[in-house]
N, CA, C and O atoms as CSV, one atom per row, in Angstrom:
chain,resi,resn,atom,element,x,y,z
A,1,MET,N,N,-28.884,-6.084,-14.404
A,1,MET,CA,C,-27.830,-5.032,-14.066
A,1,MET,C,C,-28.670,-4.544,-12.914
A,1,MET,O,O,-29.869,-4.513,-13.193
A,2,SER,N,N,-28.323,-4.104,-11.533
A,2,SER,CA,C,-28.964,-3.220,-10.804
A,2,SER,C,C,-29.651,-2.164,-11.511
A,2,SER,O,O,-29.491,-1.745,-12.658
A,3,THR,N,N,-30.524,-1.787,-10.507
A,3,THR,CA,C,-31.515,-0.393,-11.260
A,3,THR,C,C,-30.758,1.103,-10.464
A,3,THR,O,O,-31.091,2.218,-10.865
A,4,ILE,N,N,-30.063,0.990,-9.692
A,4,ILE,CA,C,-28.695,1.892,-9.174
A,4,ILE,C,C,-28.233,2.225,-10.115
A,4,ILE,O,O,-27.951,1.473,-11.048
A,5,THR,N,N,-28.036,3.539,-10.081
A,5,THR,CA,C,-26.707,3.906,-10.976
A,5,THR,C,C,-25.808,4.419,-10.730
A,5,THR,O,O,-25.733,5.160,-9.750
A,6,ILE,N,N,-24.716,4.168,-11.633
A,6,ILE,CA,C,-23.009,4.184,-11.571
A,6,ILE,C,C,-22.846,5.662,-10.492
A,6,ILE,O,O,-22.065,5.734,-9.543
A,7,ASP,N,N,-23.683,6.619,-10.887
A,7,ASP,CA,C,-23.758,8.046,-9.782
A,7,ASP,C,C,-23.947,7.813,-8.648
A,7,ASP,O,O,-23.202,8.090,-7.708
A,8,ALA,N,N,-25.277,7.115,-8.612
A,8,ALA,CA,C,-26.093,7.212,-6.978
A,8,ALA,C,C,-24.697,6.158,-6.038
A,8,ALA,O,O,-24.163,6.448,-4.968
A,9,PHE,N,N,-24.400,4.733,-7.067
A,9,PHE,CA,C,-23.494,4.092,-6.583
A,9,PHE,C,C,-22.209,4.937,-5.927
A,9,PHE,O,O,-21.899,4.861,-4.738
A,10,ILE,N,N,-21.498,5.783,-6.951
A,10,ILE,CA,C,-20.371,6.363,-6.431
A,10,ILE,C,C,-20.677,7.570,-5.182
A,10,ILE,O,O,-19.846,8.078,-4.430
A,11,GLU,N,N,-21.759,7.755,-5.234
A,11,GLU,CA,C,-21.704,8.896,-4.117
A,11,GLU,C,C,-22.315,7.775,-2.875
A,11,GLU,O,O,-22.334,8.274,-1.750
A,12,ASN,N,N,-22.673,6.723,-2.949
A,12,ASN,CA,C,-22.417,6.080,-1.821
A,12,ASN,C,C,-21.125,5.305,-1.353
A,12,ASN,O,O,-20.954,4.766,-0.260
A,13,PHE,N,N,-20.398,5.358,-2.241
A,13,PHE,CA,C,-18.982,4.804,-2.362
A,13,PHE,C,C,-18.107,6.065,-1.368
A,13,PHE,O,O,-17.524,5.768,-0.325
A,14,LEU,N,N,-18.156,7.297,-1.857
A,14,LEU,CA,C,-17.750,8.294,-1.338
A,14,LEU,C,C,-18.080,8.477,0.097
A,14,LEU,O,O,-17.120,8.736,0.822
A,15,THR,N,N,-19.492,8.374,0.761
A,15,THR,CA,C,-19.793,8.476,2.006
A,15,THR,C,C,-19.183,6.871,2.709
A,15,THR,O,O,-18.890,6.709,3.894
A,16,ALA,N,N,-19.139,6.282,2.102
A,16,ALA,CA,C,-18.806,4.699,2.797
A,16,ALA,C,C,-17.173,4.643,3.048
A,16,ALA,O,O,-16.564,4.064,3.948
A,17,VAL,N,N,-16.791,5.243,2.220
A,17,VAL,CA,C,-14.801,5.356,2.155
A,17,VAL,C,C,-14.750,6.883,3.112
A,17,VAL,O,O,-13.666,6.992,3.685
A,18,ASP,N,N,-15.306,7.556,3.264
A,18,ASP,CA,C,-15.348,8.652,3.895
A,18,ASP,C,C,-13.813,9.675,3.743
A,18,ASP,O,O,-13.182,10.127,4.698
A,19,PHE,N,N,-13.523,9.831,2.479
A,19,PHE,CA,C,-12.513,10.746,2.098
A,19,PHE,C,C,-12.057,11.684,2.867
A,19,PHE,O,O,-13.068,12.071,3.451
A,20,GLN,N,N,-11.169,12.305,3.245
A,20,GLN,CA,C,-10.730,13.463,4.081
A,20,GLN,C,C,-10.664,14.651,3.398
A,20,GLN,O,O,-11.027,15.758,3.797
A,21,ASP,N,N,-9.934,14.205,1.816
A,21,ASP,CA,C,-10.109,15.796,0.937
A,21,ASP,C,C,-10.947,14.913,-0.095
A,21,ASP,O,O,-10.907,13.692,-0.251
A,22,PRO,N,N,-11.974,16.192,-0.976
A,22,PRO,CA,C,-12.680,15.898,-2.184
A,22,PRO,C,C,-12.284,15.319,-3.498
A,22,PRO,O,O,-11.598,15.869,-4.360
A,23,VAL,N,N,-12.847,14.057,-3.530
A,23,VAL,CA,C,-12.171,12.971,-4.876
A,23,VAL,C,C,-13.161,13.159,-5.704
A,23,VAL,O,O,-14.343,13.157,-5.362
A,24,GLU,N,N,-12.618,13.388,-7.203
A,24,GLU,CA,C,-13.342,13.228,-8.257
A,24,GLU,C,C,-13.169,11.536,-8.573
A,24,GLU,O,O,-12.114,10.906,-8.645
A,25,LEU,N,N,-14.161,11.180,-8.687
A,25,LEU,CA,C,-14.558,9.641,-9.160
A,25,LEU,C,C,-15.456,9.143,-10.318
A,25,LEU,O,O,-16.670,9.344,-10.290
A,26,THR,N,N,-14.800,8.439,-11.418
A,26,THR,CA,C,-15.519,7.962,-12.140
A,26,THR,C,C,-16.036,6.393,-12.212
A,26,THR,O,O,-15.650,5.680,-11.285
A,27,ALA,N,N,-16.604,5.979,-12.899
A,27,ALA,CA,C,-16.355,4.605,-13.124
A,27,ALA,C,C,-15.181,3.730,-13.521
A,27,ALA,O,O,-15.039,2.543,-13.224
A,28,ASP,N,N,-14.474,4.382,-14.136
A,28,ASP,CA,C,-12.997,4.380,-14.378
A,28,ASP,C,C,-11.740,4.324,-13.722
A,28,ASP,O,O,-10.692,3.809,-14.111
A,29,THR,N,N,-12.079,5.128,-12.325
A,29,THR,CA,C,-11.091,5.532,-11.535
A,29,THR,C,C,-10.818,4.033,-11.044
A,29,THR,O,O,-11.674,3.170,-10.849
A,30,GLU,N,N,-9.487,3.922,-10.893
A,30,GLU,CA,C,-8.692,2.717,-10.310
A,30,GLU,C,C,-8.352,2.746,-9.015
A,30,GLU,O,O,-7.290,3.258,-8.663
A,31,LEU,N,N,-9.243,2.181,-8.120
A,31,LEU,CA,C,-9.096,1.959,-6.461
A,31,LEU,C,C,-7.744,2.201,-6.220
A,31,LEU,O,O,-7.577,3.314,-5.723
A,32,ARG,N,N,-6.670,1.536,-6.398
A,32,ARG,CA,C,-5.300,1.551,-5.962
A,32,ARG,C,C,-4.975,3.140,-6.133
A,32,ARG,O,O,-4.326,3.664,-5.227
A,33,SER,N,N,-5.377,3.922,-7.214
A,33,SER,CA,C,-4.772,5.394,-7.426
A,33,SER,C,C,-5.492,6.128,-6.180
A,33,SER,O,O,-5.228,7.324,-6.054
A,34,LEU,N,N,-6.502,5.454,-5.109
A,34,LEU,CA,C,-6.603,6.475,-4.363
A,34,LEU,C,C,-5.900,6.722,-3.015
A,34,LEU,O,O,-5.915,5.808,-2.191
A,35,SER,N,N,-5.497,7.486,-2.825
A,35,SER,CA,C,-4.898,7.775,-1.708
A,35,SER,C,C,-5.097,7.231,-0.552
A,35,SER,O,O,-4.144,6.648,-0.034
A,36,GLN,N,N,-6.222,7.277,0.055
A,36,GLN,CA,C,-7.237,6.664,1.007
A,36,GLN,C,C,-7.711,5.360,0.690
A,36,GLN,O,O,-8.432,4.839,1.542
A,37,TRP,N,N,-7.448,4.669,-0.423
A,37,TRP,CA,C,-7.785,3.091,-0.487
A,37,TRP,C,C,-7.177,2.214,0.693
A,37,TRP,O,O,-5.975,1.953,0.632
A,38,ASP,N,N,-7.736,1.862,1.490
A,38,ASP,CA,C,-6.949,0.701,2.321
A,38,ASP,C,C,-7.645,-0.191,3.180
A,38,ASP,O,O,-8.849,-0.448,3.168
A,39,SER,N,N,-7.006,-0.511,3.718
A,39,SER,CA,C,-8.362,-1.906,4.945
A,39,SER,C,C,-9.423,-0.983,5.155
A,39,SER,O,O,-10.354,-1.014,4.350
A,40,LEU,N,N,-9.451,-0.171,6.086
A,40,LEU,CA,C,-10.531,0.993,6.693
A,40,LEU,C,C,-11.658,0.789,5.770
A,40,LEU,O,O,-12.706,0.153,5.879
A,41,ALA,N,N,-10.965,1.771,4.485
A,41,ALA,CA,C,-12.089,1.942,3.364
A,41,ALA,C,C,-12.625,0.584,2.773
A,41,ALA,O,O,-13.829,0.564,2.521
A,42,ALA,N,N,-11.856,-0.609,2.507
A,42,ALA,CA,C,-12.356,-1.288,2.004
A,42,ALA,C,C,-13.547,-1.830,3.120
A,42,ALA,O,O,-14.674,-1.866,2.627
A,43,LEU,N,N,-13.474,-2.145,4.179
A,43,LEU,CA,C,-14.084,-2.310,5.472
A,43,LEU,C,C,-15.684,-1.782,4.918
A,43,LEU,O,O,-16.653,-2.448,4.555
A,44,GLY,N,N,-15.477,-0.275,5.034
A,44,GLY,CA,C,-16.545,0.443,4.697
A,44,GLY,C,C,-17.475,0.145,3.457
A,44,GLY,O,O,-18.692,0.306,3.548
A,45,VAL,N,N,-16.780,-0.361,2.116
A,45,VAL,CA,C,-17.176,-0.648,1.038
A,45,VAL,C,C,-17.930,-2.217,1.371
A,45,VAL,O,O,-18.840,-2.493,0.588
A,46,ILE,N,N,-17.687,-3.059,2.251
A,46,ILE,CA,C,-18.329,-4.495,2.499
A,46,ILE,C,C,-19.447,-3.793,3.304
A,46,ILE,O,O,-20.568,-4.169,2.961
A,47,VAL,N,N,-19.426,-2.946,4.205
A,47,VAL,CA,C,-20.232,-2.786,5.055
A,47,VAL,C,C,-21.586,-1.872,3.804
A,47,VAL,O,O,-22.763,-2.233,3.777
A,48,MET,N,N,-21.259,-1.196,3.283
A,48,MET,CA,C,-22.194,-0.315,2.492
A,48,MET,C,C,-22.802,-1.501,1.434
A,48,MET,O,O,-24.015,-1.528,1.228
A,49,PHE,N,N,-22.091,-2.270,0.917
A,49,PHE,CA,C,-22.739,-3.416,-0.029
A,49,PHE,C,C,-23.439,-4.008,0.989
A,49,PHE,O,O,-24.288,-4.640,0.361
A,50,ASP,N,N,-23.680,-4.261,2.401
A,50,ASP,CA,C,-24.496,-4.931,3.004
A,50,ASP,C,C,-25.845,-4.136,3.509
A,50,ASP,O,O,-27.043,-4.405,3.413
A,51,VAL,N,N,-25.264,-3.254,3.974
A,51,VAL,CA,C,-26.678,-2.093,4.313
A,51,VAL,C,C,-27.494,-1.593,3.266
A,51,VAL,O,O,-28.725,-1.571,3.294
A,52,GLU,N,N,-26.600,-1.095,2.122
A,52,GLU,CA,C,-27.338,-0.238,1.173
A,52,GLU,C,C,-27.892,-1.337,0.138
A,52,GLU,O,O,-28.955,-1.054,-0.414
A,53,TYR,N,N,-27.456,-2.210,-0.090
A,53,TYR,CA,C,-27.795,-3.139,-1.286
A,53,TYR,C,C,-28.231,-4.747,-0.877
A,53,TYR,O,O,-28.773,-5.546,-1.641
A,54,GLY,N,N,-27.817,-5.002,0.615
A,54,GLY,CA,C,-28.466,-6.224,1.073
A,54,GLY,C,C,-27.381,-7.180,0.515
A,54,GLY,O,O,-27.503,-8.371,0.799
A,55,LYS,N,N,-26.330,-6.788,-0.251
A,55,LYS,CA,C,-25.194,-8.044,-0.944
A,55,LYS,C,C,-24.256,-8.068,-0.040
A,55,LYS,O,O,-23.907,-7.015,0.492
A,56,THR,N,N,-23.729,-9.172,0.267
A,56,THR,CA,C,-22.681,-9.750,0.738
A,56,THR,C,C,-21.238,-10.034,-0.262
A,56,THR,O,O,-21.094,-10.672,-1.305
A,57,ILE,N,N,-20.507,-9.430,0.387
A,57,ILE,CA,C,-18.829,-9.082,-0.597
A,57,ILE,C,C,-17.814,-9.389,0.373
A,57,ILE,O,O,-17.766,-8.809,1.458
A,58,VAL,N,N,-16.799,-10.504,-0.068
A,58,VAL,CA,C,-15.881,-10.646,0.763
A,58,VAL,C,C,-14.543,-9.966,0.055
A,58,VAL,O,O,-14.590,-9.638,-1.131
A,59,GLY,N,N,-13.449,-9.791,0.785
A,59,GLY,CA,C,-12.370,-9.125,0.928
A,59,GLY,C,C,-11.616,-9.808,-0.873
A,59,GLY,O,O,-10.816,-9.047,-1.417
A,60,ASP,N,N,-11.902,-10.975,-1.504
A,60,ASP,CA,C,-11.377,-11.552,-2.604
A,60,ASP,C,C,-12.032,-10.791,-3.675
A,60,ASP,O,O,-11.642,-10.720,-4.840
A,61,ASP,N,N,-13.113,-10.204,-3.142
A,61,ASP,CA,C,-14.190,-9.839,-4.218
A,61,ASP,C,C,-13.495,-8.164,-4.452
A,61,ASP,O,O,-13.444,-7.571,-5.530
A,62,LEU,N,N,-13.068,-7.715,-3.281
A,62,LEU,CA,C,-12.571,-6.145,-3.442
A,62,LEU,C,C,-11.131,-6.431,-3.859
A,62,LEU,O,O,-10.650,-5.301,-3.931
A,63,LYS,N,N,-10.187,-7.286,-4.168
A,63,LYS,CA,C,-8.900,-7.724,-4.306
A,63,LYS,C,C,-8.972,-7.979,-5.913
A,63,LYS,O,O,-8.016,-7.752,-6.656
A,64,ALA,N,N,-10.180,-8.461,-6.335
A,64,ALA,CA,C,-10.515,-8.540,-7.682
A,64,ALA,C,C,-10.965,-7.534,-8.526
A,64,ALA,O,O,-10.930,-7.709,-9.744
A,65,ALA,N,N,-11.510,-6.189,-7.892
A,65,ALA,CA,C,-11.907,-5.038,-8.240
A,65,ALA,C,C,-10.746,-4.363,-8.658
A,65,ALA,O,O,-9.803,-4.120,-7.904
A,66,ASN,N,N,-10.796,-4.061,-9.828
A,66,ASN,CA,C,-9.821,-2.822,-10.386
A,66,ASN,C,C,-10.228,-1.169,-10.303
A,66,ASN,O,O,-9.419,-0.350,-9.868
A,67,THR,N,N,-11.357,-0.851,-10.697
A,67,THR,CA,C,-11.982,-0.121,-10.569
A,67,THR,C,C,-13.229,0.416,-10.191
A,67,THR,O,O,-13.907,-0.601,-10.334
A,68,VAL,N,N,-14.178,1.450,-9.736
A,68,VAL,CA,C,-15.149,1.666,-9.176
A,68,VAL,C,C,-15.939,0.983,-10.070
A,68,VAL,O,O,-16.039,-0.193,-9.719
A,69,GLY,N,N,-16.488,1.207,-10.989
A,69,GLY,CA,C,-16.853,0.717,-11.939
A,69,GLY,C,C,-17.361,-1.169,-12.166
A,69,GLY,O,O,-18.346,-1.796,-12.557
A,70,ASP,N,N,-15.595,-1.537,-11.490
A,70,ASP,CA,C,-15.813,-3.280,-11.038
A,70,ASP,C,C,-16.582,-3.327,-9.875
A,70,ASP,O,O,-17.391,-4.253,-9.840
A,71,LEU,N,N,-16.547,-2.576,-8.914
A,71,LEU,CA,C,-17.237,-2.749,-7.767
A,71,LEU,C,C,-19.071,-2.653,-7.979
A,71,LEU,O,O,-19.924,-3.257,-7.328
A,72,TYR,N,N,-19.231,-1.847,-8.916
A,72,TYR,CA,C,-20.391,-1.307,-9.314
A,72,TYR,C,C,-20.765,-2.774,-9.807
A,72,TYR,O,O,-21.738,-3.244,-9.218
A,73,LYS,N,N,-20.195,-3.570,-10.751
A,73,LYS,CA,C,-20.645,-4.772,-11.423
A,73,LYS,C,C,-20.987,-5.683,-10.756
A,73,LYS,O,O,-21.902,-6.369,-11.212
A,74,LEU,N,N,-20.377,-6.072,-9.372
A,74,LEU,CA,C,-20.764,-6.803,-8.142
A,74,LEU,C,C,-22.348,-6.625,-7.801
A,74,LEU,O,O,-23.088,-7.583,-7.581
A,75,LEU,N,N,-22.675,-5.553,-7.792
A,75,LEU,CA,C,-24.582,-5.381,-7.767
A,75,LEU,C,C,-25.143,-6.238,-8.466
A,75,LEU,O,O,-26.251,-6.562,-8.038
A,76,GLY,N,N,-24.674,-6.944,-9.758
A,76,GLY,CA,C,-25.362,-7.857,-10.489
A,76,GLY,C,C,-26.781,-7.679,-10.483
A,76,GLY,O,O,-27.503,-8.451,-11.113
């Protein structure tokens, strides 16, 4: 597993998605339950993976992820 903690990943996720209102996230938070989880948010997460972690993910990876923890597991 990655050396980055889930807490650090969540902080980066919050920055990448740029929520307008404060959001409490855990690894179990369902992406589809987030009001601002849309194509722009998804693009921000794809860019985050590339810039922050040097890992390429695609739309199919995001479609397969149900929770924030599922995205974290993509760091493998």
